[in-house]
N, C-alpha and C positions, 0 to 999 in steps of 0.2 A: 333767785334772780337768774342764775345760770340756766336753770331749766326753762324759764320764760324766754330767754334768748334762744335757746335750742328749739323751743316750740315755734318761734317765729321763723327760724332757719328752715325747720321741717315743713311749715306751711308753704314756704316759698321755694321748696326744693326744686321744682320743675323750672322756674325762672333761673335759679342758680345753676342748675345742670345745663340748661339750654344756652346760657350765656357763658359758660365755662369759667364761672366766677370761683375765686377761692374766698370762702367766708370762714373767718376764724373766730371762735367763741373762746375768749380768754378770761371769762368771768369765773371766779373761784366759786366752788359749790357752796361754801359756807356763808357767803355774803348775801344778806337779805335786807330788803328796804320795807319801809311802812308805806305801802301802796296797794291799791285794789289791783289784783292780778289781771282782771279782765281789762281795766284801763291801760295798764302797763303793756300787756301782750297785744291786745287788739288795736287800741288807739295809738299807741306811741311806738312800740318796737316794730310792728309790721309796717307802719307808715315810714319811719326812718329807714328801715331796710329796703322798702320798695323805692324810695327816693334815691338811695345809693345805687341800687340796681339800674334804675332809669338813667342815671347820669355817670355811669362808669362803663367804659368800653369793654367789649367782650374780652374775657380772660383777666379782668381786673380783680383787685382784692378789696375786701371789706373786713375790718378788724373791729371787734367789739371787746372792750376792756372795761374793768371796773375796779375802784379802789376806794378804801375808807379814808376820808379826810375830815378830821375834826367833827365827828358825829354824823356826817353825811356821806353818802355814797356818790362818787362821781362816776358816771358811766359814759364812756366815749364810743361813738360810732364814727370810725375813720375809714374813708375810702381813697382810692388813688385815681379818682375820676377827673373830670375837666375842671373842677373848681368853680367858684363864683366870684364875680367882680364885687367890689365894694358896694356899687349901685344896687345889685341884686340883694345882697346881704341886708342892706338898709331897708329894703321893701319886704323882706321875707315874712315878717310877722305883722304886717299892716293889714288891718281889717278890709280895706277897700281894694286890696291887691288880689284881683281875681285870677289872673294867670300870668306867670312869669314866662320869659322867653322859653320856647320848647327846646329841649336838648335831645340828642341822640344818645341811645344807650342800648344795652342788651343786644350787642352785636350790630348796631346800626339801625334797628327798628325805631320808627318815630313813636315817642311816648308822649302822651298827653294826660293832663289831670285837670282837676277843677281849679287848682291854684289856691285852695283853702286849707289843704292838708297841714301845712306848717302852723297856720293860726290855730287849728284844732289841737295839734300837738302841744303848742305853748299853753293853751287853755287847760288841757288835761293834766300837764305837768304842774301847772300852778294850783289846780284843784287839789293835787296831792301834796301841796306845800313845797313844791320844788321849783327849780329854775332851769332854764335852758340857754345855752350859748352856742354860737357858731363861729368857727374860724375856717378860713379857706385861702387857698393859693390858686389862682386861675391859670389855665394853660398859657394865656397871654403874658402873665407875669413871669412864670418859670415853668417850662414844659417838663422839667425833670422832677419837680416837687409838687406838681399840681394835685389837688385833692380837697376834700372838705372833712371837717371833724364837727359833729354835733356832740356837745357835752350836756348831759342832764345830771342835775344834782337832786337827790331825794334823801329823805331822813333815813338813817340807818335803823334797822330793827334789831334791838339788843336781845 
């Protein structure tokens, strides 16, 4: 799992460098999950990492952690970006939600997407027998603590 996270970081290294982001991989090397590596790396990790980069200001931090909890691995993607309002969180995984409000990130460059990435992430996580959750504090709520955490729960590989 740690190597899959590192592969995602390496793939996005130009964005990370250009945005002067600090990306911290705190996943322990011995932690493994029952999941298809291509699904995890390409479809989930890269998308979550890209979303964090798009919605975190230049110089921000993204921290990836994982821990074993009752036979499942909980992986957290936590950024110190602008956060999301409750309204956006409520619509995040909706099939008809084509595009959420655009955000600025990567040092102020306008970033756009299809608005379907989170729906795909949720689908792929569920295909692997997992779950995904999101928690967020928006800048409007608390500018000192703003940021978003996506938590993915996958079966531990024994």
